[in-house]
C-alpha positions as CSV (number, residue, x, y, z in Angstrom):
1,M,1.2,-55.1,-12.0
2,T,0.1,-55.0,-15.6
3,P,0.6,-52.2,-18.1
4,K,-3.1,-51.3,-17.6
5,D,-2.4,-50.6,-14.0
6,T,-0.1,-47.7,-14.7
7,Q,-1.7,-46.4,-17.8
8,T,-2.3,-42.6,-17.9
9,T,-5.8,-41.8,-19.1
10,T,-7.1,-38.4,-20.2
11,L,-10.3,-37.6,-18.4
12,T,-13.4,-36.4,-20.2
13,T,-16.9,-35.4,-19.1
14,T,-18.2,-38.8,-20.1
15,P,-18.1,-41.3,-17.1
16,Q,-15.4,-43.9,-17.4
17,T,-14.8,-47.1,-15.5
18,G,-11.8,-49.3,-15.0
19,T,-9.8,-51.2,-12.5
20,I,-6.4,-51.0,-10.7
21,V,-4.5,-53.4,-8.5
22,V,-3.2,-52.2,-5.2
23,N,-1.3,-54.6,-2.9
24,G,-2.8,-57.5,-4.8
25,V,-6.4,-56.2,-4.4
26,T,-8.4,-55.3,-7.5
27,I,-10.2,-51.9,-7.0
28,S,-12.6,-50.6,-9.6
29,Y,-13.1,-46.9,-10.3
30,T,-15.6,-44.5,-11.9
31,V,-14.7,-41.1,-13.4
32,A,-17.3,-38.4,-13.5
33,G,-16.1,-34.9,-14.5
34,E,-13.0,-34.3,-12.4
35,K,-13.8,-36.8,-9.7
36,I,-12.5,-40.4,-9.4
37,T,-14.6,-42.6,-7.1
38,Y,-13.0,-45.9,-6.1
39,S,-15.0,-49.1,-5.1
40,D,-13.6,-49.0,-1.5
41,G,-15.2,-45.5,-1.0
42,K,-12.2,-43.3,-1.6
43,F,-12.1,-40.5,-4.1
44,A,-9.6,-38.2,-5.7
45,F,-9.4,-35.2,-8.0
46,P,-6.9,-35.9,-10.9
47,S,-7.0,-32.3,-12.2
48,I,-5.0,-31.4,-9.1
49,Y,-2.8,-34.4,-8.8
50,S,-2.5,-37.0,-11.6
51,T,-4.6,-38.8,-14.3
52,D,-2.7,-42.0,-13.5
53,F,-5.3,-43.8,-11.5
54,V,-2.8,-45.7,-9.4
55,K,-1.0,-42.4,-8.4
56,A,-4.4,-40.7,-7.9
57,Y,-5.4,-43.5,-5.6
58,E,-2.3,-42.7,-3.4
59,T,-3.8,-39.2,-2.8
60,A,-7.4,-40.4,-2.5
61,T,-9.4,-39.5,0.6
62,Q,-12.1,-41.4,2.3
63,T,-14.7,-39.6,4.4
64,P,-14.2,-41.1,7.8
65,V,-16.9,-43.1,9.5
66,A,-17.2,-41.3,12.9
67,P,-19.8,-41.1,15.6
68,D,-20.6,-37.6,14.4
69,P,-21.2,-37.9,10.6
70,N,-20.5,-34.2,10.2
71,V,-16.8,-34.5,11.2
72,V,-14.6,-34.8,8.2
73,G,-10.8,-35.2,7.8
74,T,-8.2,-37.3,9.6
75,G,-6.3,-34.5,11.3
76,S,-3.5,-34.5,8.7
77,G,-2.7,-34.7,5.0
78,E,-5.1,-33.6,2.3
79,L,-8.8,-33.1,2.6
80,L,-10.8,-33.3,-0.6
81,L,-14.4,-32.6,0.0
82,G,-15.8,-32.5,-3.6
83,T,-19.3,-31.1,-4.0
84,L,-21.1,-30.1,-0.8
85,S,-24.7,-29.0,-0.4
86,N,-26.9,-28.2,2.6
87,A,-24.1,-29.3,5.0
88,S,-22.8,-28.3,8.3
89,L,-19.3,-29.8,8.8
90,K,-16.5,-29.8,11.3
91,I,-13.0,-30.5,10.1
92,K,-11.1,-32.7,12.6
93,P,-8.4,-30.5,14.2
94,G,-4.9,-31.0,13.1
95,N,-2.3,-30.0,10.6
96,Y,-3.3,-30.4,6.9
97,S,-1.4,-29.7,3.7
98,F,-4.4,-29.0,1.4
99,I,-8.2,-28.5,1.6
100,Y,-10.3,-28.6,-1.6
101,I,-14.0,-28.0,-2.2
102,A,-15.3,-28.3,-5.8
103,S,-18.6,-26.6,-4.9
104,A,-20.3,-25.4,-1.7
105,T,-24.0,-24.5,-1.6
106,N,-25.5,-23.7,1.7
107,V,-22.5,-25.0,3.6
108,K,-21.0,-24.1,7.0
109,I,-17.5,-25.3,8.0
110,D,-16.0,-25.2,11.4
111,A,-12.2,-25.3,11.0
112,T,-11.3,-24.5,14.6
113,D,-7.8,-25.7,15.4
114,V,-7.2,-26.6,11.8
115,V,-3.8,-25.5,10.6
116,L,-2.5,-25.4,7.0
117,N,1.3,-25.1,7.5
118,N,2.8,-24.5,4.1
119,G,-0.6,-25.5,2.7
120,S,-3.6,-23.8,1.1
121,M,-7.3,-24.1,0.6
122,E,-9.3,-23.8,-2.7
123,V,-13.0,-23.5,-3.3
124,D,-14.0,-23.6,-7.0
125,Q,-17.5,-22.1,-6.4
126,A,-19.6,-21.1,-3.5
127,N,-23.1,-19.9,-2.7
128,T,-24.0,-19.3,0.9
129,F,-20.7,-20.5,2.3
130,E,-19.4,-19.8,5.8
131,L,-16.0,-20.7,7.1
132,W,-14.3,-20.1,10.5
133,G,-11.4,-21.1,12.7
134,L,-8.8,-21.9,10.0
135,S,-5.2,-20.8,10.4
136,V,-2.8,-20.7,7.4
137,I,0.9,-20.2,8.0
138,N,4.2,-20.3,6.1
139,Q,2.7,-20.3,2.7
140,P,4.9,-18.8,0.0
141,Y,2.1,-18.6,-2.5
142,R,-1.7,-18.1,-1.9
143,A,-3.5,-19.1,1.3
144,L,-7.2,-19.2,0.2
145,T,-8.5,-19.1,-3.3
146,I,-12.2,-18.9,-4.3
147,R,-13.3,-19.1,-7.9
148,G,-16.5,-18.8,-10.0
149,N,-19.4,-16.5,-9.6
150,S,-19.7,-16.9,-5.9
151,N,-22.2,-15.3,-3.5
152,D,-23.0,-14.9,0.1
153,V,-19.5,-15.8,1.3
154,Y,-18.8,-15.2,5.0
155,L,-15.3,-15.7,6.3
156,H,-14.7,-15.0,9.9
157,D,-12.2,-15.7,12.7
158,L,-9.4,-16.9,10.4
159,S,-5.7,-16.2,10.8
160,F,-2.9,-15.8,8.3
161,K,0.8,-15.5,9.0
162,N,3.8,-15.5,6.6
163,I,1.9,-15.6,3.3
164,G,4.0,-14.7,0.2
165,D,1.3,-14.0,-2.5
166,Y,-2.3,-12.9,-2.3
167,T,-3.6,-14.1,1.1
168,I,-7.2,-14.4,-0.2
169,H,-7.7,-14.4,-3.9
170,Y,-10.9,-14.2,-5.9
171,D,-10.9,-14.3,-9.7
172,N,-14.4,-13.9,-11.2
173,R,-14.6,-13.0,-14.9
174,T,-18.4,-12.8,-15.4
175,I,-19.5,-9.9,-17.5
176,Y,-22.0,-7.7,-15.7
177,D,-25.1,-7.2,-17.9
178,G,-27.3,-5.5,-15.3
179,S,-28.9,-8.7,-14.0
180,P,-28.4,-10.1,-10.5
181,A,-27.0,-13.3,-11.9
182,T,-24.0,-11.6,-13.3
183,V,-22.7,-9.9,-10.2
184,S,-21.0,-11.5,-7.1
185,K,-22.7,-10.3,-4.0
186,N,-22.8,-10.3,-0.2
187,W,-19.3,-11.2,0.8
188,K,-18.2,-10.4,4.4
189,F,-14.8,-10.8,6.0
190,E,-14.9,-10.3,9.8
191,R,-12.3,-10.8,12.6
192,L,-9.5,-11.9,10.3
193,T,-6.0,-11.5,11.5
194,Y,-3.0,-10.9,9.2
195,E,0.7,-10.9,10.2
196,N,3.6,-10.7,7.8
197,T,1.4,-11.3,4.8
198,S,1.2,-10.0,1.3
199,C,-2.0,-8.5,-0.1
200,G,-4.9,-9.4,2.2
201,F,-7.6,-9.7,-0.4
202,F,-7.3,-9.4,-4.1
203,C,-10.6,-9.3,-6.0
204,R,-10.2,-9.0,-9.8
205,G,-12.3,-6.5,-11.7
206,E,-12.0,-5.0,-15.2
207,F,-13.6,-2.3,-17.2
208,A,-13.5,-4.1,-20.5
209,P,-14.9,-3.2,-23.9
210,N,-17.5,-6.0,-23.7
211,G,-18.6,-4.9,-20.2
212,V,-17.6,-4.6,-16.5
213,E,-16.0,-7.8,-15.6
214,G,-16.0,-9.4,-12.1
215,L,-18.3,-6.8,-10.4
216,M,-18.8,-7.4,-6.6
217,R,-21.8,-5.9,-4.8
218,N,-22.1,-5.4,-1.0
219,F,-18.7,-6.3,0.2
220,K,-17.8,-5.9,3.9
221,F,-14.4,-6.0,5.5
222,V,-15.0,-5.3,9.2
223,N,-13.3,-5.6,12.5
224,N,-10.1,-7.2,11.2
225,T,-6.5,-6.9,12.5
226,I,-3.6,-6.3,10.2
227,K,-0.2,-5.9,11.8
228,N,3.6,-6.3,11.2
229,C,3.2,-6.7,7.4
230,P,6.3,-5.0,6.0
231,E,5.4,-5.6,2.3
232,I,1.6,-6.1,2.3
233,G,1.1,-3.3,-0.2
234,N,-2.7,-3.4,-0.3
235,V,-4.7,-4.8,2.5
236,V,-7.7,-5.0,0.0
237,W,-7.6,-4.4,-3.8
238,M,-10.9,-4.5,-5.6
239,G,-11.1,-3.8,-9.3
240,A,-14.9,-3.2,-9.5
241,V,-17.1,-3.0,-6.4
242,E,-20.5,-1.5,-5.6
243,D,-21.5,-0.6,-2.0
244,Y,-18.4,-1.7,0.0
245,E,-18.1,-1.2,3.7
246,I,-14.6,-1.0,5.2
247,A,-15.1,-0.5,8.9
248,G,-13.7,-1.1,12.4
249,N,-10.3,-2.4,11.2
250,V,-7.1,-1.9,13.2
251,I,-3.9,-1.7,11.1
252,N,-0.5,-1.1,12.5
253,N,3.1,-1.3,11.3
254,I,2.7,-2.2,7.6
255,N,4.6,-1.3,4.4
256,T,7.7,-0.5,6.5
257,L,10.4,-2.2,4.5
258,Y,11.8,1.0,3.1
259,T,13.3,3.2,5.8
260,D,15.8,5.2,3.7
261,P,14.1,8.4,2.4
262,N,16.1,8.1,-0.8
263,A,15.1,4.5,-1.4
264,P,13.3,4.3,-4.8
265,N,10.4,2.1,-3.6
266,G,8.4,3.0,-6.7
267,Y,5.1,1.9,-5.2
268,H,2.4,4.5,-4.7
269,N,0.0,2.3,-2.8
270,G,-3.3,2.7,-1.1
271,I,-3.8,0.4,1.9
272,F,-7.3,-0.1,0.6
273,Q,-7.5,0.3,-3.2
274,M,-11.2,0.4,-4.2
275,M,-12.6,1.1,-7.7
276,G,-16.3,1.7,-7.1
277,N,-18.4,3.2,-4.3
278,G,-19.2,2.6,-0.6
279,S,-18.0,3.7,2.8
280,F,-14.8,3.7,4.8
281,H,-15.3,4.5,8.5
282,D,-14.1,3.8,12.0
283,N,-10.7,2.4,11.0
284,K,-7.5,3.0,12.9
285,I,-4.3,3.0,10.7
286,T,-0.9,3.7,12.3
287,N,2.8,3.4,11.4
288,H,2.4,2.7,7.7
289,Q,3.1,3.7,4.1
290,G,0.2,4.6,1.7
291,N,-3.0,6.4,1.6
292,A,-5.4,4.7,4.0
293,I,-7.8,4.4,1.1
294,R,-7.4,5.3,-2.6
295,A,-11.1,5.7,-3.4
296,W,-11.5,5.7,-7.2
297,G,-15.1,6.6,-7.5
298,M,-17.3,4.7,-10.0
299,S,-21.1,4.2,-10.0
300,F,-22.5,1.2,-11.9
301,G,-25.4,2.2,-14.1
302,T,-26.5,5.8,-14.5
303,T,-27.4,6.6,-10.9
304,V,-24.7,8.6,-9.1
305,K,-23.6,6.9,-5.8
306,E,-21.4,8.1,-3.0
307,V,-18.0,7.5,-1.4
308,L,-18.1,8.2,2.3
309,I,-15.0,8.5,4.4
310,Y,-15.6,9.3,8.1
311,N,-14.6,8.7,11.7
312,N,-11.1,7.3,10.9
313,I,-7.8,7.7,12.6
314,V,-4.7,7.8,10.4
315,W,-1.3,8.5,12.0
316,N,2.4,8.3,11.2
317,S,2.7,7.6,7.5
318,W,6.0,7.3,5.8
319,K,4.4,8.5,2.5
320,Y,1.3,10.2,1.3
321,S,-1.8,11.8,2.7
322,A,-4.5,10.1,4.8
323,F,-7.0,9.6,2.0
324,E,-7.2,9.9,-1.8
325,L,-10.2,10.6,-4.0
326,Q,-10.1,10.5,-7.8
327,L,-11.6,9.2,-11.0
328,A,-8.5,7.8,-12.6
329,P,-8.1,8.9,-16.3
330,Y,-8.7,5.4,-17.6
331,L,-12.0,5.2,-15.7
332,Y,-13.0,8.7,-16.9
333,D,-12.3,7.5,-20.5
334,Y,-14.5,4.4,-19.9
335,I,-17.4,6.6,-18.7
336,Q,-17.1,8.7,-21.8
337,Q,-17.2,5.7,-24.0
338,Y,-19.9,3.7,-22.2
339,P,-22.1,6.3,-20.4
340,A,-25.0,3.8,-20.0
341,R,-22.8,1.4,-18.0
342,V,-21.0,3.6,-15.5
343,T,-20.8,7.1,-14.2
344,H,-18.9,9.1,-11.5
345,T,-19.5,9.4,-7.7
346,N,-20.0,12.2,-5.2
347,A,-18.0,12.1,-2.0
348,K,-18.1,13.1,1.7
349,V,-15.1,13.3,3.9
350,Y,-15.9,14.2,7.5
351,N,-15.0,13.7,11.2
352,N,-11.6,12.2,10.6
353,T,-8.4,12.6,12.6
354,A,-5.0,12.4,10.9
355,G,-1.5,13.5,11.8
356,H,2.2,13.1,11.5
357,L,1.9,12.3,7.8
358,N,4.5,11.8,5.0
359,V,7.4,11.9,7.3
360,S,9.7,11.1,4.3
361,Q,8.6,14.6,3.1
362,D,8.9,13.6,-0.5
363,W,5.2,14.3,-1.2
364,E,2.2,16.1,0.3
365,G,1.1,14.7,3.6
366,Q,-2.3,16.2,4.3
367,Q,-5.8,15.0,5.1
368,L,-6.8,14.5,1.5
369,D,-5.1,14.1,-1.9
370,L,-7.9,15.3,-4.2
371,Y,-7.8,14.6,-7.9
372,N,-10.6,15.1,-10.4
373,T,-13.6,13.1,-9.4
374,Y,-16.1,14.7,-11.8
375,G,-18.5,14.8,-8.9
376,T,-19.0,16.9,-5.8
377,L,-17.2,16.9,-2.4
378,E,-18.4,17.7,1.1
379,Y,-15.5,18.1,3.5
380,Y,-16.1,19.0,7.1
381,N,-15.3,18.4,10.8
382,N,-11.9,17.0,10.2
383,V,-8.9,17.5,12.5
384,G,-5.2,17.3,11.5
385,F,-1.8,17.9,12.9
386,E,1.9,17.7,11.9
387,M,1.3,17.6,8.2
388,V,3.5,18.3,5.2
389,K,2.7,20.8,2.4
390,A,5.1,21.3,-0.5
391,V,4.7,25.1,-0.7
392,G,3.4,27.4,2.0
393,P,1.6,26.6,5.3
394,V,-1.1,23.9,5.6
395,T,-4.5,25.5,5.4
396,N,-7.6,23.3,4.7
397,M,-5.5,20.1,4.7
398,I,-6.5,19.3,1.1
399,N,-3.8,18.7,-1.5
400,N,-6.0,19.8,-4.3
401,M,-4.9,18.9,-7.8
402,S,-8.4,19.1,-9.4
403,G,-11.3,21.0,-10.5
404,T,-13.6,19.0,-8.2
405,V,-16.5,21.1,-6.9
406,I,-16.4,21.4,-3.1
407,T,-20.0,22.1,-2.1
408,R,-19.3,22.2,1.7
409,S,-16.1,23.0,3.6
410,D,-16.4,24.0,7.2
411,N,-15.2,23.2,10.8
412,N,-11.9,21.7,9.6
413,H,-9.0,22.3,12.1
414,Y,-5.3,22.0,11.6
415,F,-2.7,22.3,14.3
416,P,1.1,22.3,14.1
417,T,1.5,19.8,17.0
418,Q,-0.2,16.8,18.3
419,Q,-0.7,18.2,21.7
420,Q,-3.0,20.9,20.3
421,A,-5.1,18.4,18.4
422,V,-5.6,15.2,20.4
423,V,-5.1,14.0,23.9
424,D,-2.5,11.4,23.0
425,T,-1.4,9.1,20.2
426,V,-3.0,6.0,21.6
427,N,-6.7,6.8,21.6
428,F,-6.5,10.0,19.6
429,Q,-9.3,11.7,21.5
430,S,-10.0,15.0,19.7
431,L,-9.6,18.3,21.6
432,V,-12.0,20.0,19.3
433,P,-15.6,19.4,20.2
434,G,-17.6,17.9,17.3
435,A,-14.6,17.6,15.0
436,G,-12.2,14.7,14.4
437,A,-12.9,11.0,14.9
438,Q,-15.6,10.6,17.5
């Protein structure tokens, strides 16, 4: 092997060519962008592995020639798919260590019976992208990462277990200027399962001096199952989101690491932490720590939008009330500084059932923690039982620390015991006609 064979080369955007010798065979290569294409049909991505073309060849993948041209992968190792467009693919079932897609446009991927054990998947940019069937287990870092200004992403029927960092991570730093091209839109997560994971979905968003960064519009997280996650913290954390829908999720036995009431956990969490506007409904959250949702209301533009919280069941929290509404001080300051960019929200909280809250008794445990929202609140048809109030008896089940104007408050019912409020703590059927979760 000559010195040329092992030379490390810095890649540029200008196509390069060269040769290597592998087992006595001379193989030529072409470099375009971050992709190396070899003359025997294999390709590799040196930005991930190595810019030594011999070492990169050792990691190269060749799309298999199969009776079905839409089947990709060998059933093991790494799968590097590069740029995909107008494709419907099936990944050959098996145990893989890494799956990479440089770009996916109008792509569907069936990953049924594909397992990433101590592995991960990365997609650098996606538009109209659907993925299902994948299982990621035993990953100490992140399971699935999506980048770029990506739109119309549909993830469904995926499973995650034993994930140490963000399970699904999206980092988009596009500044929103009011145009559709500067917002990520139409993401949907459906029928995902999480067990012993960290944060289920982290979506970066910032209210920066030069504009709202990483805005997501029309995000849906529906019919998912989250269980036995002692340190998940947030199931979903979104820094800037317009028109979210969190619905039909079943969450049980999460954030349970701290059992000592004197343990300084220092983490005031919301299971769903949403900075924006949208709806939170028909969720069942039991045996947990944290507000079911911390809805920090923001509208993008000058039209006031709504936060809707309805038809949820929340039971047996170690800390905090069922729900939280507020416009955090830093968001209020941003509105004052940039009134043409953002404004407050109005809220409605109705037909929820909540009970046995804040059993640590180190904080209020009522239906709603209400801070200043600078909008209005309608609050009605809620049922609660076995709640905690710092001073005096529970009345309307609002821990009100604000000057928020409540424009409606009626047909809310509190009971000292569960037996007075709901039939049981399995289905939580309300004993009050027309009130509570229906």
